[in-house]
C-alpha positions, 0 to 999 in steps of 0.5 A: 522548551526546545525538546517540546518544540521538536516533539511538536514539529515531528508529530506535526510532520508525521501528520502531514505525511499522513494527510498526503497519503490520504490526498494521494489515496483519493486517486485510488478511491474511485476503485478501492473506495474511501473506506477501503472496501472496494467494489465486490467483483470489480475492484478488491478491498484494501481494508483487511487485505493489506494486513494479510499481505503485510503478515507474509514474508515479503509482503511489504516489498510486494505492496511497494511493487504493486504501487510501482509496477501494477498488478495484472491477473486473477486474484482472490480476496475474502473469498471473491475473485477479481480479474482486473488490472491495477495500473502502475504509479511509478510516476509518483515520488518515492515519499508519495508512495511511502505515504500512500502505503502508510495511509492504506496500512493505517486508515482501516487499522490493518497496521494493528493486526500486524506484528511489529508494523513499522511505517513505510519509508521512501528509502524502501520505495527507492530501493525497489524502484530500479528493478522494473517489473511487468504487471504480470511479474508482480502477479506471479510474485503475489502467488509466491507469497501464498496469496490467491 
């Protein structure tokens, strides 16, 4: 009985974490859209592209840094060019950034396209928070990953 209760509480906690990520993502949906498809030519899609980033060595860390410090520079996603600025969200708590990253990694099935995907943790965000970057530095990091 105790074991069943513990499993139930754990699963309930995970569901809440995902719900929080979806709630936080509402701030992003104006640009990237609720379905993660973005707005062609204006705001890049996340659906499908998150898996591409996660498949790169250093991709997890890059996604965290994009949320923490923003991104500015011309990028190409699914053959379309975008030249805008992603704002920084360093004001969010570590667990909130992890939750929204888990949402964008799982909401459209990108996690299933990445070998051995594991959920983001607040500790990962905390570990990267100390090294502050500019949005342009995050952009340069993106290029080093081999992403356009």
